N, CA, C and O atoms as a Tinker XYZ file with bonds, in Angstrom:
   376  protein
     1  N    168.253000   76.822000  199.386000    73     2
     2  CA   167.485000   78.174000  199.916000    64     1     3
     3  C    167.790000   78.193000  201.318000    63     2     4     5
     4  O    167.789000   77.143000  201.960000    81     3
     5  N    168.087000   79.455000  201.920000    73     3     6
     6  CA   168.566000   79.452000  203.090000    64     5     7
     7  C    167.196000   80.068000  203.779000    63     6     8     9
     8  O    166.515000   80.955000  203.265000    81     7
     9  N    166.919000   79.408000  205.073000    73     7    10
    10  CA   165.916000   80.039000  205.928000    64     9    11
    11  C    166.053000   81.384000  206.339000    63    10    12    13
    12  O    167.213000   81.769000  206.488000    81    11
    13  N    165.048000   82.274000  206.581000    73    11    14
    14  CA   165.314000   83.585000  207.017000    64    13    15
    15  C    165.763000   83.705000  208.500000    63    14    16    17
    16  O    165.584000   82.715000  209.209000    81    15
    17  N    166.300000   84.763000  209.015000    73    15    18
    18  CA   166.826000   84.972000  210.217000    64    17    19
    19  C    166.022000   84.619000  211.345000    63    18    20    21
    20  O    164.956000   85.231000  211.415000    81    19
    21  N    166.298000   83.659000  212.382000    73    19    22
    22  CA   165.356000   83.045000  213.440000    64    21    23
    23  C    164.498000   81.908000  212.981000    63    22    24    25
    24  O    163.787000   81.301000  213.782000    81    23
    25  N    164.546000   81.614000  211.748000    73    23    26
    26  CA   163.937000   80.628000  211.146000    64    25    27
    27  C    164.722000   79.147000  211.220000    63    26    28    29
    28  O    165.917000   79.292000  211.478000    81    27
    29  N    164.389000   78.046000  211.085000    73    27    30
    30  CA   165.192000   76.866000  210.783000    64    29    31
    31  C    164.373000   76.072000  209.553000    63    30    32    33
    32  O    163.169000   76.196000  209.329000    81    31
    33  N    165.251000   75.284000  208.859000    73    31    34
    34  CA   164.581000   74.269000  207.920000    64    33    35
    35  C    165.034000   72.921000  208.735000    63    34    36    37
    36  O    166.147000   72.687000  209.205000    81    35
    37  N    163.949000   72.162000  208.769000    73    35    38
    38  CA   164.245000   70.896000  209.437000    64    37    39
    39  C    163.504000   69.626000  208.346000    63    38    40    41
    40  O    162.384000   69.747000  207.851000    81    39
    41  N    164.318000   68.572000  208.159000    73    39    42
    42  CA   163.652000   67.261000  207.766000    64    41    43
    43  C    163.061000   66.623000  208.739000    63    42    44    45
    44  O    163.685000   66.474000  209.790000    81    43
    45  N    161.893000   66.171000  208.623000    73    43    46
    46  CA   161.033000   65.646000  209.570000    64    45    47
    47  C    160.527000   64.215000  209.036000    63    46    48    49
    48  O    159.883000   64.221000  207.987000    81    47
    49  N    160.743000   63.131000  209.607000    73    47    50
    50  CA   160.207000   61.745000  209.201000    64    49    51
    51  C    159.297000   61.226000  210.427000    63    50    52    53
    52  O    159.734000   60.933000  211.540000    81    51
    53  N    158.106000   61.173000  210.065000    73    51    54
    54  CA   157.046000   60.414000  211.006000    64    53    55
    55  C    156.815000   59.000000  210.540000    63    54    56    57
    56  O    156.514000   58.570000  209.427000    81    55
    57  N    157.045000   58.369000  211.732000    73    55    58
    58  CA   156.901000   56.865000  211.246000    64    57    59
    59  C    155.799000   56.256000  212.171000    63    58    60    61
    60  O    155.606000   56.677000  213.312000    81    59
    61  N    155.017000   55.135000  211.549000    73    59    62
    62  CA   154.193000   54.481000  212.474000    64    61    63
    63  C    152.925000   53.844000  211.620000    63    62    64    65
    64  O    153.196000   53.534000  210.460000    81    63
    65  N    151.785000   53.654000  211.999000    73    63    66
    66  CA   150.766000   53.298000  211.253000    64    65    67
    67  C    149.840000   54.501000  210.788000    63    66    68    69
    68  O    148.923000   54.908000  211.501000    81    67
    69  N    150.145000   55.055000  209.522000    73    67    70
    70  CA   149.970000   56.258000  209.257000    64    69    71
    71  C    148.791000   56.016000  207.818000    63    70    72    73
    72  O    148.929000   55.227000  206.884000    81    71
    73  N    147.699000   56.957000  208.055000    73    71    74
    74  CA   146.780000   56.970000  206.793000    64    73    75
    75  C    147.145000   58.208000  206.007000    63    74    76    77
    76  O    146.462000   59.220000  206.169000    81    75
    77  N    148.190000   58.213000  205.150000    73    75    78
    78  CA   148.575000   59.176000  204.473000    64    77    79
    79  C    147.753000   59.989000  203.744000    63    78    80    81
    80  O    148.068000   61.171000  203.606000    81    79
    81  N    146.463000   59.432000  203.111000    73    79    82
    82  CA   145.699000   60.168000  202.608000    64    81    83
    83  C    144.842000   61.084000  203.381000    63    82    84    85
    84  O    144.239000   62.034000  202.882000    81    83
    85  N    144.818000   60.758000  204.598000    73    83    86
    86  CA   144.198000   61.946000  205.663000    64    85    87
    87  C    145.109000   62.710000  206.516000    63    86    88    89
    88  O    144.827000   63.819000  206.969000    81    87
    89  N    146.286000   62.046000  206.739000    73    87    90
    90  CA   147.279000   63.029000  207.591000    64    89    91
    91  C    147.893000   63.753000  206.837000    63    90    92    93
    92  O    147.951000   64.885000  207.317000    81    91
    93  N    148.450000   63.663000  205.766000    73    91    94
    94  CA   149.300000   64.836000  204.899000    64    93    95
    95  C    148.337000   66.019000  204.842000    63    94    96    97
    96  O    148.740000   67.165000  205.044000    81    95
    97  N    146.939000   65.710000  204.539000    73    95    98
    98  CA   146.392000   67.102000  204.561000    64    97    99
    99  C    146.043000   67.821000  205.676000    63    98   100   101
   100  O    145.814000   69.027000  205.769000    81    99
   101  N    146.022000   66.758000  206.714000    73    99   102
   102  CA   145.968000   67.377000  208.162000    64   101   103
   103  C    147.197000   68.069000  208.681000    63   102   104   105
   104  O    147.100000   69.108000  209.334000    81   103
   105  N    148.545000   67.416000  208.354000    73   103   106
   106  CA   149.614000   67.942000  208.874000    64   105   107
   107  C    149.623000   69.531000  207.835000    63   106   108   109
   108  O    149.738000   70.606000  208.424000    81   107
   109  N    149.523000   69.498000  206.667000    73   107   110
   110  CA   149.459000   70.726000  205.787000    64   109   111
   111  C    148.690000   71.832000  206.469000    63   110   112   113
   112  O    149.143000   72.975000  206.535000    81   111
   113  N    147.387000   71.441000  207.037000    73   111   114
   114  CA   146.487000   72.494000  207.677000    64   113   115
   115  C    147.215000   73.076000  208.822000    63   114   116   117
   116  O    147.391000   74.287000  208.958000    81   115
   117  N    147.655000   72.120000  209.686000    73   115   118
   118  CA   148.288000   72.335000  211.128000    64   117   119
   119  C    149.511000   73.329000  210.796000    63   118   120   121
   120  O    149.597000   74.449000  211.300000    81   119
   121  N    150.424000   72.807000  209.913000    73   119   122
   122  CA   151.603000   73.867000  209.703000    64   121   123
   123  C    151.120000   75.276000  209.180000    63   122   124   125
   124  O    151.647000   76.314000  209.579000    81   123
   125  N    150.134000   75.254000  208.307000    73   123   126
   126  CA   149.831000   76.614000  207.777000    64   125   127
   127  C    149.166000   77.437000  209.023000    63   126   128   129
   128  O    149.314000   78.659000  209.035000    81   127
   129  N    148.459000   76.817000  210.042000    73   127   130
   130  CA   147.949000   77.487000  211.204000    64   129   131
   131  C    149.315000   77.988000  211.988000    63   130   132   133
   132  O    149.175000   79.062000  212.574000    81   131
   133  N    150.150000   77.588000  212.050000    73   131   134
   134  CA   151.265000   77.900000  212.491000    64   133   135
   135  C    152.406000   78.729000  211.856000    63   134   136   137
   136  O    153.426000   79.117000  212.425000    81   135
   137  N    152.011000   78.943000  210.467000    73   135   138
   138  CA   152.799000   79.820000  209.823000    64   137   139
   139  C    153.961000   79.211000  209.200000    63   138   140   141
   140  O    154.787000   79.993000  208.728000    81   139
   141  N    154.231000   77.692000  209.088000    73   139   142
   142  CA   155.301000   77.077000  208.855000    64   141   143
   143  C    155.072000   76.851000  207.064000    63   142   144   145
   144  O    154.011000   76.760000  206.445000    81   143
   145  N    156.298000   76.812000  206.623000    73   143   146
   146  CA   155.997000   76.344000  205.118000    64   145   147
   147  C    156.622000   74.838000  205.224000    63   146   148   149
   148  O    157.518000   74.597000  206.033000    81   147
   149  N    156.114000   73.888000  204.392000    73   147   150
   150  CA   156.404000   72.697000  204.211000    64   149   151
   151  C    156.512000   72.148000  202.623000    63   150   152   153
   152  O    155.961000   72.641000  201.639000    81   151
   153  N    157.229000   71.191000  202.672000    73   151   154
   154  CA   157.229000   70.392000  201.314000    64   153   155
   155  C    157.428000   68.926000  201.728000    63   154   156   157
   156  O    158.305000   68.553000  202.507000    81   155
   157  N    156.579000   68.181000  201.164000    73   155   158
   158  CA   156.380000   66.940000  201.490000    64   157   159
   159  C    157.196000   65.862000  200.174000    63   158   160   161
   160  O    156.865000   65.856000  198.989000    81   159
   161  N    158.292000   65.031000  200.792000    73   159   162
   162  CA   159.012000   64.297000  199.787000    64   161   163
   163  C    158.514000   62.799000  199.782000    63   162   164   165
   164  O    158.700000   62.113000  198.776000    81   163
   165  N    157.994000   62.375000  200.698000    73   163   166
   166  CA   157.463000   60.933000  200.645000    64   165   167
   167  C    156.328000   60.736000  201.640000    63   166   168   169
   168  O    156.439000   61.163000  202.789000    81   167
   169  N    155.135000   60.036000  201.182000    73   167   170
   170  CA   154.123000   59.492000  202.070000    64   169   171
   171  C    153.536000   58.146000  201.640000    63   170   172   173
   172  O    153.255000   57.867000  200.474000    81   171
   173  N    153.394000   57.413000  202.596000    73   171   174
   174  CA   152.816000   56.177000  202.554000    64   173   175
   175  C    152.254000   55.499000  203.745000    63   174   176   177
   176  O    152.262000   56.182000  204.769000    81   175
   177  N    151.873000   54.563000  203.814000    73   175   178
   178  CA   151.138000   53.931000  205.167000    64   177   179
   179  C    152.071000   53.828000  206.510000    63   178   180   181
   180  O    151.610000   53.856000  207.650000    81   179
   181  N    153.398000   53.711000  206.201000    73   179   182
   182  CA   154.384000   53.631000  207.162000    64   181   183
   183  C    155.276000   54.574000  207.577000    63   182   184   185
   184  O    155.887000   54.413000  208.634000    81   183
   185  N    155.485000   55.832000  206.683000    73   183   186
   186  CA   156.294000   56.876000  206.752000    64   185   187
   187  C    156.133000   58.128000  205.863000    63   186   188   189
   188  O    156.097000   58.023000  204.637000    81   187
   189  N    156.040000   59.293000  206.489000    73   187   190
   190  CA   155.884000   60.428000  205.925000    64   189   191
   191  C    157.002000   61.322000  206.106000    63   190   192   193
   192  O    157.430000   61.524000  207.243000    81   191
   193  N    157.597000   61.963000  204.944000    73   191   194
   194  CA   158.856000   62.801000  205.017000    64   193   195
   195  C    158.650000   63.831000  204.538000    63   194   196   197
   196  O    158.194000   63.842000  203.395000    81   195
   197  N    158.927000   65.177000  205.282000    73   195   198
   198  CA   158.818000   66.265000  204.882000    64   197   199
   199  C    159.803000   67.310000  205.234000    63   198   200   201
   200  O    160.601000   67.046000  206.134000    81   199
   201  N    159.855000   68.406000  204.676000    73   199   202
   202  CA   160.852000   69.621000  205.135000    64   201   203
   203  C    159.971000   70.690000  205.731000    63   202   204   205
   204  O    158.948000   71.028000  205.137000    81   203
   205  N    160.325000   71.245000  206.893000    73   203   206
   206  CA   159.496000   72.270000  207.310000    64   205   207
   207  C    160.416000   73.359000  207.713000    63   206   208   209
   208  O    161.556000   73.192000  208.149000    81   207
   209  N    159.739000   74.630000  207.505000    73   207   210
   210  CA   160.872000   75.879000  207.704000    64   209   211
   211  C    159.878000   76.745000  208.465000    63   210   212   213
   212  O    158.692000   76.845000  208.150000    81   211
   213  N    160.503000   77.416000  209.578000    73   211   214
   214  CA   159.776000   78.175000  210.657000    64   213   215
   215  C    160.692000   78.510000  211.775000    63   214   216   217
   216  O    161.887000   78.221000  211.714000    81   215
   217  N    160.108000   79.172000  212.897000    73   215   218
   218  CA   160.811000   79.369000  213.935000    64   217   219
   219  C    160.696000   77.903000  214.639000    63   218   220   221
   220  O    159.724000   77.193000  214.381000    81   219
   221  N    161.751000   77.456000  215.568000    73   219   222
   222  CA   162.071000   76.274000  216.196000    64   221   223
   223  C    161.025000   75.957000  217.029000    63   222   224   225
   224  O    160.765000   74.764000  217.185000    81   223
   225  N    160.258000   76.944000  217.694000    73   223   226
   226  CA   159.116000   76.676000  218.696000    64   225   227
   227  C    158.029000   76.462000  217.855000    63   226   228   229
   228  O    157.147000   75.804000  218.407000    81   227
   229  N    157.782000   76.799000  216.686000    73   227   230
   230  CA   156.620000   76.357000  216.069000    64   229   231
   231  C    156.933000   74.964000  215.585000    63   230   232   233
   232  O    155.994000   74.168000  215.612000    81   231
   233  N    157.857000   74.629000  215.239000    73   231   234
   234  CA   158.381000   73.304000  214.560000    64   233   235
   235  C    158.114000   72.470000  215.628000    63   234   236   237
   236  O    157.458000   71.490000  215.274000    81   235
   237  N    158.399000   72.500000  216.882000    73   235   238
   238  CA   158.149000   71.794000  217.740000    64   237   239
   239  C    156.587000   71.613000  218.249000    63   238   240   241
   240  O    156.197000   70.643000  218.899000    81   239
   241  N    155.901000   72.545000  217.902000    73   239   242
   242  CA   154.349000   72.765000  218.226000    64   241   243
   243  C    153.785000   71.641000  217.052000    63   242   244   245
   244  O    152.841000   70.871000  217.225000    81   243
   245  N    154.580000   71.756000  215.877000    73   243   246
   246  CA   153.876000   70.916000  214.669000    64   245   247
   247  C    154.241000   69.372000  215.028000    63   246   248   249
   248  O    153.530000   68.403000  214.765000    81   247
   249  N    155.426000   69.352000  215.647000    73   247   250
   250  CA   155.778000   67.836000  215.894000    64   249   251
   251  C    154.924000   67.295000  217.155000    63   250   252   253
   252  O    154.757000   66.093000  217.364000    81   251
   253  N    154.514000   68.104000  217.795000    73   251   254
   254  CA   153.641000   67.705000  219.223000    64   253   255
   255  C    152.340000   67.320000  218.574000    63   254   256   257
   256  O    151.825000   66.253000  218.907000    81   255
   257  N    151.776000   68.070000  217.700000    73   255   258
   258  CA   150.550000   67.909000  217.270000    64   257   259
   259  C    150.541000   66.714000  216.452000    63   258   260   261
   260  O    149.678000   65.853000  216.620000    81   259
   261  N    151.657000   66.584000  215.375000    73   259   262
   262  CA   151.461000   65.096000  214.861000    64   261   263
   263  C    151.711000   63.987000  215.532000    63   262   264   265
   264  O    151.269000   62.922000  215.102000    81   263
   265  N    152.565000   64.043000  216.863000    73   263   266
   266  CA   152.675000   62.941000  217.536000    64   265   267
   267  C    151.196000   62.569000  218.155000    63   266   268   269
   268  O    150.806000   61.407000  218.035000    81   267
   269  N    150.479000   63.414000  218.729000    73   267   270
   270  CA   149.080000   63.145000  218.891000    64   269   271
   271  C    148.245000   62.635000  217.806000    63   270   272   273
   272  O    147.617000   61.585000  217.940000    81   271
   273  N    148.205000   63.436000  216.578000    73   271   274
   274  CA   147.720000   63.250000  215.371000    64   273   275
   275  C    146.358000   63.120000  215.411000    63   274   276   277
   276  O    145.828000   63.225000  216.517000    81   275
   277  N    145.558000   62.881000  214.290000    73   275   278
   278  CA   144.154000   62.559000  214.137000    64   277   279
   279  C    143.846000   61.062000  214.646000    63   278   280   281
   280  O    144.707000   60.188000  214.752000    81   279
   281  N    142.611000   60.923000  214.916000    73   279   282
   282  CA   142.125000   59.649000  215.350000    64   281   283
   283  C    142.510000   58.406000  214.504000    63   282   284   285
   284  O    142.568000   57.326000  215.093000    81   283
   285  N    142.777000   58.462000  213.182000    73   283   286
   286  CA   143.008000   57.500000  212.267000    64   285   287
   287  C    144.519000   56.984000  211.988000    63   286   288   289
   288  O    144.900000   56.204000  211.115000    81   287
   289  N    145.199000   57.590000  212.898000    73   287   290
   290  CA   146.680000   57.299000  212.778000    64   289   291
   291  C    147.367000   57.078000  214.184000    63   290   292   293
   292  O    146.966000   57.539000  215.253000    81   291
   293  N    148.439000   56.315000  213.986000    73   291   294
   294  CA   149.356000   55.895000  215.365000    64   293   295
   295  C    150.723000   56.150000  214.852000    63   294   296   297
   296  O    151.311000   55.453000  214.025000    81   295
   297  N    151.256000   57.438000  215.547000    73   295   298
   298  CA   152.359000   57.795000  215.191000    64   297   299
   299  C    153.475000   57.216000  216.478000    63   298   300   301
   300  O    153.318000   57.505000  217.665000    81   299
   301  N    154.497000   56.432000  215.993000    73   299   302
   302  CA   155.314000   55.521000  216.821000    64   301   303
   303  C    156.551000   56.439000  217.048000    63   302   304   305
   304  O    156.958000   56.508000  218.207000    81   303
   305  N    157.213000   57.169000  216.068000    73   303   306
   306  CA   158.397000   58.089000  216.155000    64   305   307
   307  C    158.268000   59.059000  215.224000    63   306   308   309
   308  O    157.687000   58.896000  214.151000    81   307
   309  N    158.804000   60.103000  215.594000    73   307   310
   310  CA   159.170000   61.334000  214.713000    64   309   311
   311  C    160.739000   61.668000  214.886000    63   310   312   313
   312  O    161.275000   61.913000  215.967000    81   311
   313  N    161.330000   61.638000  213.725000    73   311   314
   314  CA   162.891000   62.169000  213.688000    64   313   315
   315  C    162.829000   63.374000  212.915000    63   314   316   317
   316  O    162.118000   63.643000  211.947000    81   315
   317  N    163.723000   64.074000  213.527000    73   315   318
   318  CA   164.077000   65.341000  212.875000    64   317   319
   319  C    165.474000   65.918000  212.928000    63   318   320   321
   320  O    166.268000   65.903000  213.869000    81   319
   321  N    165.600000   66.418000  211.741000    73   319   322
   322  CA   167.120000   66.894000  211.366000    64   321   323
   323  C    167.059000   68.063000  210.910000    63   322   324   325
   324  O    166.256000   68.300000  210.007000    81   323
   325  N    168.090000   69.311000  211.543000    73   323   326
   326  CA   168.107000   70.600000  210.963000    64   325   327
   327  C    168.831000   70.455000  209.505000    63   326   328   329
   328  O    169.705000   69.607000  209.326000    81   327
   329  N    168.451000   71.240000  208.599000    73   327   330
   330  CA   169.030000   71.283000  207.334000    64   329   331
   331  C    170.048000   72.105000  207.395000    63   330   332   333
   332  O    170.065000   73.067000  208.163000    81   331
   333  N    171.144000   71.765000  206.468000    73   331   334
   334  CA   172.223000   72.617000  206.176000    64   333   335
   335  C    171.938000   73.681000  205.193000    63   334   336   337
   336  O    171.780000   73.190000  204.076000    81   335
   337  N    171.816000   74.957000  205.214000    73   335   338
   338  CA   171.259000   75.557000  204.065000    64   337   339
   339  C    172.090000   75.497000  202.697000    63   338   340   341
   340  O    171.519000   75.752000  201.638000    81   339
   341  N    173.173000   75.224000  202.727000    73   339   342
   342  CA   174.063000   74.866000  201.691000    64   341   343
   343  C    173.764000   73.450000  200.873000    63   342   344   345
   344  O    174.222000   73.263000  199.746000    81   343
   345  N    172.978000   72.515000  201.540000    73   343   346
   346  CA   172.698000   71.196000  201.213000    64   345   347
   347  C    171.789000   71.353000  200.047000    63   346   348   349
   348  O    170.797000   72.062000  200.212000    81   347
   349  N    171.989000   70.788000  198.884000    73   347   350
   350  CA   171.351000   70.622000  197.795000    64   349   351
   351  C    169.974000   69.841000  198.049000    63   350   352   353
   352  O    170.119000   68.945000  198.880000    81   351
   353  N    168.861000   69.939000  197.612000    73   351   354
   354  CA   167.606000   69.399000  197.983000    64   353   355
   355  C    167.883000   67.937000  197.512000    63   354   356   357
   356  O    167.445000   67.080000  198.280000    81   355
   357  N    168.474000   67.526000  196.486000    73   355   358
   358  CA   168.451000   65.963000  196.113000    64   357   359
   359  C    169.383000   65.225000  197.071000    63   358   360   361
   360  O    169.586000   64.024000  196.894000    81   359
   361  N    169.904000   65.821000  197.981000    73   359   362
   362  CA   170.723000   65.121000  198.962000    64   361   363
   363  C    169.943000   65.044000  200.587000    63   362   364   365
   364  O    170.426000   64.626000  201.639000    81   363
   365  N    168.671000   65.575000  200.333000    73   363   366
   366  CA   167.944000   65.576000  201.696000    64   365   367
   367  C    167.134000   64.309000  201.893000    63   366   368   369
   368  O    166.201000   64.320000  202.696000    81   367
   369  N    167.409000   63.316000  201.268000    73   367   370
   370  CA   166.326000   62.128000  201.423000    64   369   371
   371  C    166.891000   60.976000  202.409000    63   370   372   373
   372  O    166.425000   59.837000  202.367000    81   371
   373  N    168.043000   61.387000  203.399000    73   371   374
   374  CA   168.560000   60.320000  204.204000    64   373   375
   375  C    168.085000   60.379000  205.462000    63   374   376
   376  O    168.428000   59.536000  206.291000    81   375
């Protein structure tokens, strides 16, 4: 699926000491407030992976929010990769 004009699809990997049970709903709320769509692919105590779609500036804001995160997580690194709209979803887990 291709992102609308002016919007981007990015794969975001969040690494650190993460409490996925509280952090995933936190990310969902903040993404929704920013008007971003998201799909989660993986979440555990060390890594959360998701795809985010929206304007680049708002994805940047989500990244900043995640890097500061809630009090019960410690984010060490956030990796982002712009998705090729022609790339099948089953190839997006790298």
